[in-house]
C-alpha positions in Angstrom: 13.4 -202.6 -5.6 13.1 -200.2 -3.1 13.8 -199.9 1.0 13.1 -203.5 2.6 11.2 -203.2 5.4 10.8 -206.2 8.4 7.7 -205.8 10.9 7.3 -207.9 13.7 4.2 -208.6 14.9 1.3 -208.8 12.8 -1.7 -207.0 15.1 -3.1 -203.3 15.0 0.4 -201.6 15.2 2.7 -203.9 12.9 0.1 -204.1 10.7 -1.0 -199.7 10.7 2.7 -199.3 10.3 3.3 -201.6 7.9 0.4 -200.2 5.3 1.0 -196.2 6.1 5.3 -197.4 4.8 3.1 -199.0 1.8 1.1 -195.7 1.2 4.8 -193.8 1.2 6.5 -196.2 -0.8 5.7 -197.3 -3.8 8.4 -199.9 -4.1 8.7 -200.7 -0.6 9.4 -204.5 0.2 7.8 -205.3 3.1 7.4 -207.8 5.1 5.7 -208.5 8.4 6.5 -211.4 10.6 3.9 -213.0 12.7 3.8 -215.8 15.5 0.8 -216.5 15.8 -2.1 -217.8 13.2 -3.8 -214.4 12.8 -3.0 -211.7 12.3 -4.9 -208.1 11.9 -8.2 -208.6 13.9 -10.0 -207.0 16.6 -8.2 -208.0 20.2 -11.3 -206.3 22.1 -14.2 -208.0 20.5 -13.0 -211.4 21.8 -15.2 -211.3 25.4 -17.6 -210.0 23.0 -16.9 -213.3 21.0 -16.4 -215.3 23.4 -20.2 -214.3 24.6 -21.7 -214.5 21.2 -22.4 -211.2 21.2 -20.0 -211.2 17.7 -21.2 -214.7 16.1 -18.1 -215.5 14.6 -14.5 -215.3 14.5 -14.6 -213.9 11.0 -16.2 -211.0 12.2 -13.2 -209.9 14.1 -10.0 -210.1 11.4 -9.9 -207.0 9.4 -7.7 -208.2 6.8 -6.8 -211.1 5.6 -2.8 -212.1 4.7 -3.2 -212.5 1.0 -5.3 -208.7 1.1 -2.1 -208.1 2.8 -0.5 -209.9 -0.1 -2.9 -209.2 -3.0 -4.0 -206.1 -2.2 -1.6 -203.9 -0.5 1.7 -206.5 -2.0 2.8 -207.0 1.8 4.5 -210.3 2.2 2.9 -211.6 5.3 4.5 -215.2 7.1 1.7 -216.4 9.9 3.3 -218.8 12.2 6.6 -217.3 12.0 8.4 -216.5 15.3 11.3 -214.1 14.7 14.1 -215.7 17.4 16.9 -213.4 17.4 17.8 -209.9 16.0 21.1 -209.1 15.1 20.9 -205.1 15.2 24.7 -205.3 13.7 24.1 -207.2 11.0 21.1 -205.5 9.9 19.1 -209.3 10.5 16.2 -211.0 12.3 16.1 -215.2 12.7 13.2 -216.7 12.0 11.7 -220.0 12.3 8.7 -221.5 10.6 6.5 -223.1 13.8 4.8 -225.7 10.8 8.9 -226.6 9.8 10.0 -225.9 12.7 12.8 -224.7 10.6 15.1 -221.5 10.8 16.2 -218.7 8.0 17.4 -215.2 8.6 16.2 -211.8 7.0 18.0 -208.7 6.0 16.4 -204.9 6.6 17.3 -201.9 5.9 14.9 -200.7 8.8 12.7 -203.2 11.4 9.5 -202.1 13.6 9.0 -204.8 16.7 5.6 -204.5 17.0 5.6 -208.0 19.4 2.7 -206.6 21.4 2.4 -208.0 25.0 0.9 -211.3 26.8 -1.4 -212.0 29.7 0.5 -212.1 33.4 0.4 -216.2 34.0 1.7 -216.6 37.4 3.7 -219.7 38.1 0.8 -221.4 40.4 0.6 -225.3 41.1 -1.6 -226.5 38.8 -1.3 -223.5 36.0 -1.4 -226.2 33.4 -4.5 -227.7 33.9 -6.9 -228.1 31.4 -9.8 -225.6 31.5 -7.3 -223.3 33.1 -6.1 -220.0 30.1 -5.5 -217.0 30.0 -6.9 -213.9 27.0 -4.8 -212.3 25.0 -5.3 -213.8 21.1 -7.1 -214.5 18.8 -6.1 -218.5 19.9 -5.9 -218.2 23.5 -10.5 -217.2 22.7 -10.6 -219.9 20.7 -9.7 -222.5 22.9 -12.1 -220.6 25.6 -14.9 -221.3 23.3 -14.1 -224.8 22.3 -13.7 -225.4 25.0 -17.3 -224.5 26.4 -18.3 -225.4 23.8 -17.2 -229.3 24.2 -17.3 -229.7 28.2 -19.7 -229.4 30.6 -18.9 -226.0 31.9 -21.3 -224.6 34.5 -18.7 -222.8 36.7 -16.3 -220.1 35.9 -14.3 -218.4 37.3 -12.1 -215.5 37.3 -9.5 -214.4 38.5 -8.6 -210.7 38.5 -11.8 -208.0 37.9 -9.7 -205.2 35.6 -11.1 -205.0 32.2 -10.9 -207.7 31.0 -12.1 -209.9 34.1 -15.1 -207.5 34.0 -16.2 -208.0 30.1 -15.3 -212.0 29.9 -17.9 -211.4 33.7 -20.6 -210.4 31.4 -19.5 -212.6 28.0 -19.1 -216.1 30.9 -23.4 -214.7 32.2 -24.4 -214.5 29.0 -23.8 -217.7 28.6 -25.8 -218.4 31.5 -22.7 -219.8 33.3 -22.2 -219.4 37.0 -19.3 -216.8 37.4 -16.9 -215.8 40.2 -14.6 -213.2 40.0 -11.6 -212.9 42.5 -9.6 -210.4 42.8 -6.6 -210.1 45.5 -6.8 -205.8 45.8 -9.8 -204.7 47.8 -11.5 -203.1 44.6 -12.4 -204.2 41.4 -11.8 -202.7 38.0 -8.3 -200.8 39.6 -8.0 -198.3 37.4 -11.3 -196.4 39.1 -11.3 -195.1 42.3 -13.1 -197.0 45.0 -16.7 -195.4 45.1 -16.4 -195.8 41.3 -15.8 -199.7 41.6 -17.8 -200.1 44.1 -21.0 -199.1 41.2 -19.2 -202.2 39.3 -19.0 -204.3 41.9 -23.2 -203.6 43.2 -23.8 -204.5 39.0 -22.1 -207.9 39.2 -23.6 -209.0 41.9 -27.3 -207.5 40.9 -26.7 -210.0 38.1 -26.0 -212.7 40.0 -22.1 -212.4 39.6 -20.2 -213.4 42.9 -16.8 -211.2 43.8 -14.6 -212.0 46.4 -12.0 -209.5 47.4 -8.7 -209.2 49.5 -8.5 -212.7 47.9 -4.9 -214.2 47.2 -4.7 -217.6 45.2 -2.3 -220.0 46.5 -3.2 -223.1 43.8 -5.0 -224.4 40.9 -6.8 -227.9 41.8 -8.0 -230.8 39.6 -8.7 -233.7 38.6 -7.2 -236.2 35.9 -5.8 -233.1 34.7 -8.6 -231.2 34.0 -8.8 -228.1 37.1 -12.1 -228.2 38.8 -11.7 -225.3 40.9 -9.0 -222.2 42.8 -7.6 -222.8 46.1 -6.8 -219.4 47.7 -5.9 -218.8 51.0 -8.8 -218.3 52.8 -11.4 -221.2 51.1 -11.7 -222.6 47.7 -13.8 -222.0 44.7 -15.1 -224.7 42.1 -15.0 -224.4 38.4 -14.8 -226.3 35.6 -13.3 -223.2 33.3 -10.6 -220.7 34.9 -9.6 -217.3 33.2 -6.5 -215.6 34.2 -6.8 -212.4 33.4 -4.7 -210.0 36.1 -2.7 -207.6 33.5 -0.7 -207.2 30.5 3.3 -206.9 30.3 5.2 -205.8 27.0 6.7 -208.3 24.9 10.2 -207.0 25.1 12.9 -210.4 25.8 13.2 -210.1 21.5 14.9 -206.2 22.5 16.5 -206.9 25.7 18.4 -209.6 24.4 19.4 -206.9 20.9 20.7 -204.8 23.5 17.5 -202.4 22.7 17.2 -200.1 25.6 13.8 -200.6 27.9 11.9 -198.2 30.4 8.7 -198.4 32.7 7.5 -202.5 33.4 9.9 -203.0 30.6 8.3 -202.5 27.9 10.6 -201.0 24.9 12.0 -197.1 25.2 10.8 -194.8 22.0 10.9 -191.4 21.7 8.1 -189.9 20.5 9.1 -190.6 16.6 9.2 -194.5 17.8 12.1 -195.2 17.3 14.2 -196.9 20.0 18.0 -196.4 20.9 18.6 -197.8 17.8 19.0 -195.3 14.9 16.8 -198.0 12.1 15.0 -200.0 14.8 10.8 -198.8 16.4 8.7 -200.3 18.2 5.2 -199.3 18.7 2.2 -201.2 20.2 2.0 -203.0 23.7 5.5 -203.5 24.2 6.1 -199.6 23.9 6.3 -196.7 26.6 3.9 -194.4 26.0 4.1 -190.6 26.9 1.8 -189.8 29.6 0.5 -186.3 29.1 -0.8 -185.5 32.4 1.5 -187.1 34.3 4.3 -185.8 32.3 6.6 -189.3 32.3 6.5 -192.2 29.8 3.7 -194.9 31.6 2.2 -198.5 30.0 -1.0 -198.4 29.1 -1.5 -201.0 26.5 -4.9 -200.3 24.5 -5.7 -200.6 20.7 -6.4 -197.4 19.8 -2.8 -196.4 20.9 -1.5 -199.0 19.7 -2.8 -198.1 16.2 -1.6 -194.6 16.2 1.4 -195.3 17.4 1.9 -198.3 14.5 0.6 -195.7 12.1 3.3 -193.0 13.8 6.4 -194.9 13.5 5.3 -196.8 9.7 5.0 -192.7 9.1 8.7 -192.1 9.9 10.1 -195.1 8.5 8.5 -194.1 5.4 10.6 -191.1 5.0 7.7 -188.9 6.0 7.8 -187.3 9.8 4.5 -188.0 12.5 5.0 -187.8 16.5 2.8 -189.0 18.8 1.4 -186.5 21.2 0.9 -189.2 24.2 -1.7 -191.1 25.6 -4.0 -188.7 28.6 -5.1 -193.1 30.4 -8.5 -192.8 28.9 -10.6 -195.9 28.8 -14.0 -197.9 28.7 -15.5 -200.4 30.1 -19.3 -202.1 29.6 -20.2 -203.6 32.6 -23.5 -205.8 32.4 -25.7 -203.1 32.3 -23.2 -199.8 33.0 -20.4 -198.1 31.4 -17.4 -196.6 33.2 -15.2 -194.8 31.9 -11.9 -192.7 32.8 -9.5 -190.7 31.8 -6.1 -188.8 33.2 -5.6 -189.6 37.0 -7.5 -191.1 39.6 -6.7 -189.9 43.3 -4.5 -192.8 43.7 -2.3 -191.6 41.0 -2.3 -187.9 41.9 -1.0 -188.5 45.8 1.4 -191.2 44.2 2.4 -188.6 42.7 2.2 -186.0 45.5 0.6 -183.6 43.2 -2.3 -181.8 45.1 -5.4 -181.6 44.3 -8.7 -180.5 44.1 -11.8 -183.1 44.3 -15.9 -182.5 42.7 -18.0 -185.6 42.6 -21.3 -185.2 42.3 -24.8 -187.0 41.1 -27.2 -186.2 38.1 -28.5 -187.7 35.3 -27.9 -188.5 31.9 -30.2 -185.9 29.6 -33.1 -183.3 30.9 -35.2 -184.4 34.0 -38.4 -184.1 32.7 -37.8 -186.5 29.8 -38.8 -190.0 30.2 -36.1 -192.7 31.5 -33.6 -190.6 32.2 -31.0 -192.8 34.1 -28.3 -191.6 37.0 -24.4 -190.5 36.5 -21.6 -190.4 38.6 -19.2 -188.4 37.2 -15.3 -187.3 39.5 -13.6 -184.7 38.4 -9.9 -184.5 39.5 -8.8 -180.8 39.1 -5.0 -179.2 40.3 -5.5 -177.0 43.6 -3.2 -174.7 42.2 -3.4 -174.3 39.5 -6.9 -175.5 38.5 -6.1 -177.7 35.7 -8.4 -181.1 35.0 -6.4 -183.6 36.0 -8.1 -186.6 35.4 -11.8 -187.8 35.9 -14.1 -191.2 36.3 -17.7 -191.8 35.2 -19.7 -194.2 35.9 -23.9 -194.9 34.2 -26.0 -196.5 32.1 -25.2 -194.3 28.9 -23.7 -191.4 28.0 -20.6 -192.1 29.4 -18.6 -192.3 25.9 -19.9 -189.3 24.9 -18.5 -187.1 28.2 -15.4 -189.0 29.2 -14.3 -188.3 25.8 -15.5 -184.4 26.4 -13.1 -184.2 29.3 -10.3 -186.5 28.0 -9.6 -183.6 24.8 -9.8 -181.0 27.3 -7.4 -182.6 29.2 -5.3 -182.8 26.0 -5.9 -178.8 25.7 -4.9 -178.5 29.3 -8.2 -176.7 30.1 -8.9 -175.9 33.6 -12.1 -177.3 35.7 -13.7 -173.7 35.1 -13.4 -173.8 31.3 -15.6 -176.4 30.9 -19.1 -174.2 31.3 -17.3 -172.3 29.1 -17.8 -175.5 26.2 -20.5 -174.9 23.8 -21.9 -178.5 23.8 -24.6 -179.9 22.1 -28.0 -180.0 23.6 -31.7 -181.2 22.9 -33.6 -182.8 26.0 -33.7 -186.8 25.2 -29.7 -186.3 25.1 -28.4 -183.7 27.2 -29.8 -180.9 29.9 -29.2 -177.3 29.1 -26.2 -177.9 31.7 -24.7 -180.8 30.9 -23.5 -182.8 33.5 -20.0 -181.8 32.9 -20.3 -178.6 33.5 -22.6 -179.2 36.3 -19.2 -180.3 38.0 -17.1 -177.0 36.9 -20.1 -175.4 38.4 -19.4 -176.9 41.4 -16.0 -176.6 41.4 -16.5 -173.1 41.1 -18.0 -172.7 44.3 -15.3 -173.8 45.9 
């Protein structure tokens, strides 16, 4: 038997690492402990499961515990919570949640992939039936069960970020009356206000109420069941309340073990995903990420990053060598009939970092103007005022947003200037594009300034 690798967490980062270790070390003993009842599933698909777009929960599961055991020889323990890390002893204490018993396991190398948790303030009434966060499969199944078994007509979503807006669409598809409340003066907080306004318009045009600058005071209920949300300015009746105001890292386990934390309390790692303990690694939503545009560590919990970090951690743990190149803050979401994509810095972030910048904003079409059914595309680019390097972009439209935001994300990764976008050899045919892509049109406008 080779070395023993212990993985804390059985989702994207944890199981990506475990699989990579197995590829590199055929004789390794690999143990993965997952607190929940499901592992290796697509968290980002949960809103679409609840909304009925994905028909069954099993469609989101990549591999079962049996597959990991039989095909990859990875020992998987679901409903097992690691309660303590003992770095001096190279051991962890694990609690079997079904039985209540505890047991110690030694390791040669440890990966912390504990993910993140939904922020859930200590509001009065937070324990009422019908109040839910959404971070994992168990949350999704509870929400789904409540909708199916109770007479849910009105839904209030607290938080207008990615999860909040995706869930607004999900409940809209279920024919519920939906209200989105946000403490901020806009929804889609990672976008600049004029782009976020387009998302708000799409929601309101489809009958979804949006209430901004709303501070929650309490959740109200009768007979133990939620009846609405009280804010400083009013009351919003609800049969179901979803709290979606952000994600924070599950890093207490690491902190208690003396492992160094970074921004937002996430576990600090180097580019090989190693912590300040040489044989302890961390990856995914519990770990920091290097931001290539900001030049600093950041915390942007996304499934894409978790999978990459997990693979890189697994490579290094298994004796190979891999380095995490960092993120540029790329993200996209569907809001009913429009897509919203962003990468790099927003104006707000550029101002906060005191970076001198210029902005170019255009409204174009997603394909050739003479070809039928063209749709408006709103594109905003930020670039450095002095060296003209790209800093970020935001795009909103019905079609072609993903293609173009990925082009700009690639350009950011490569350190291109705003002017070099004109030189890119992009694909063209009338059903898909104009001779000059909107990204290049924006570059041309910037060249005139």
